[in-house]
C-alpha positions as CSV (number, residue, x, y, z in Angstrom):
1,M,63.4,86.7,119.1
2,A,60.2,85.1,117.9
3,K,59.7,84.5,114.3
4,S,56.8,86.2,112.5
5,K,54.3,83.6,111.4
6,H,52.2,84.1,108.4
7,S,49.3,81.9,107.6
8,T,49.4,79.6,104.6
9,K,46.6,81.6,103.1
10,E,48.5,84.9,103.5
11,V,51.6,83.4,101.8
12,K,49.5,82.0,99.0
13,S,47.7,85.3,98.6
14,A,51.1,87.2,98.5
15,L,52.5,84.8,95.9
16,D,49.4,85.0,93.7
17,A,49.5,88.8,93.8
18,K,53.2,88.8,92.9
19,L,52.6,86.4,90.0
20,K,49.6,88.3,88.7
21,A,51.6,91.6,88.9
22,A,54.6,90.1,87.2
23,L,52.5,88.7,84.4
24,H,50.9,92.1,83.8
25,E,54.3,93.7,83.8
26,A,55.7,91.0,81.5
27,R,52.8,91.5,79.0
28,A,53.3,95.3,78.9
29,A,57.1,94.8,78.4
30,G,56.4,92.4,75.6
31,I,54.0,94.7,73.8
32,A,56.5,97.6,74.1
33,A,59.3,95.4,72.8
34,A,57.1,94.4,69.8
35,R,56.4,98.0,69.0
36,E,60.1,98.8,69.1
37,F,60.8,95.8,66.9
38,V,58.3,97.1,64.2
39,K,60.1,100.5,64.1
40,R,63.3,98.7,62.9
41,A,61.7,95.9,60.8
42,E,61.5,95.7,57.1
43,I,57.8,96.2,56.1
44,D,56.5,94.5,52.9
45,V,54.3,96.1,50.3
46,D,51.2,94.9,52.2
47,G,52.2,96.8,55.3
48,F,53.4,93.8,57.3
49,V,56.8,92.8,58.8
50,A,58.6,90.9,56.1
51,D,59.0,87.7,58.1
52,T,58.0,84.1,58.5
53,F,54.5,83.6,59.9
54,G,54.6,82.2,63.4
55,R,54.0,82.6,67.1
56,A,56.1,82.4,70.2
57,Y,55.1,81.6,73.8
58,L,56.6,82.0,77.2
59,K,56.7,78.9,79.2
60,V,58.2,77.7,82.5
61,G,59.9,74.3,82.8
62,D,59.7,72.2,85.9
63,P,58.3,75.0,88.1
64,S,58.6,74.9,91.9
65,S,55.5,73.5,93.6
66,H,54.6,76.9,95.0
67,F,54.9,78.6,91.6
68,R,52.9,75.8,89.9
69,S,50.2,76.1,92.6
70,A,50.0,79.8,92.1
71,L,49.6,79.3,88.3
72,K,46.7,76.9,89.0
73,R,45.0,79.3,91.4
74,L,45.2,82.1,88.8
75,D,44.2,79.8,85.9
76,P,42.4,76.7,87.1
77,E,42.8,75.2,83.6
78,A,46.6,75.7,83.5
79,E,48.4,72.5,82.9
80,A,51.7,71.1,81.7
81,W,52.2,70.3,78.0
82,E,55.3,68.6,76.7
83,G,57.1,69.3,80.0
84,Y,56.3,73.0,80.1
85,W,53.7,75.2,81.7
86,W,52.3,77.9,79.5
87,I,52.8,81.3,81.1
88,L,52.1,83.9,78.5
89,S,51.2,84.3,74.9
90,F,50.4,87.3,72.8
91,K,47.3,87.6,70.6
92,D,47.2,89.4,67.3
93,A,45.3,92.2,69.0
94,D,48.3,92.7,71.5
95,M,50.7,93.2,68.7
96,P,51.3,96.3,66.5
97,A,49.3,95.7,63.3
98,P,52.4,95.2,61.0
99,A,53.7,92.5,63.3
100,C,50.6,90.4,63.8
101,Q,52.0,87.4,62.2
102,S,55.8,88.0,62.4
103,I,57.5,85.1,64.3
104,R,60.4,87.4,65.2
105,A,58.0,90.1,66.6
106,Y,56.4,87.4,68.8
107,E,59.8,86.1,69.9
108,T,60.9,89.6,70.7
109,A,57.8,90.2,72.8
110,C,58.3,86.9,74.6
111,E,62.0,87.5,75.3
112,A,61.1,90.8,76.9
113,A,58.4,89.1,79.0
114,R,60.9,86.4,80.0
115,S,63.3,89.0,81.3
116,V,60.6,90.5,83.5
117,M,59.5,87.1,84.8
118,T,63.1,86.0,85.5
119,A,63.7,89.2,87.4
120,H,60.7,88.5,89.6
121,F,61.2,84.7,89.9
122,P,64.9,84.0,89.4
123,Q,64.5,80.4,90.8
124,E,62.2,79.5,87.9
125,K,63.3,78.5,84.4
126,F,61.5,80.4,81.7
127,Y,61.7,79.5,78.0
128,V,60.6,81.1,74.8
129,L,59.3,78.5,72.4
130,S,58.2,79.4,68.9
131,R,56.5,77.7,66.0
132,V,56.0,78.5,62.4
133,D,52.4,78.8,61.2
C-alpha cells in the first residue's frame, strides 16, 4: 500500500491552521475563566479584585522545531526570551473590568489557556509565568 504524501507546504499550512485555531480557543477559554474568577473574587471598595497587581503569560519551553517554526510564521517577530517562547498574554481589555490588574485573574486565564494548548499540542511544554507590577 502506497503512503500518502503531503507536500511540505501542505504540512506547514495544516500546522499553522491548527496553531492559530488553538490559540484562538485558548484565548477564549482564558477570558471565560477570568470572568468566572471575578464572580467568586473579593471586590474592593473601588470595584476591583482585592489582589496584588500583576500579569501572567503563557509560554512554551524548548518547543519542537515544527512548533517553533509555526510560531515564527504566525508572528515573524516571535522569539525566545529567557529560554521560553511567548505564546499568549491577555490585555486589560480582554479581562473583566474588576480583574484588569489582578495577578490571580491573569494566572487563572493563563492556566485555562494552558489546558487548551496542552490538549492540542501534548508534546509541547507550556508554562504560566507571572510577575508582580
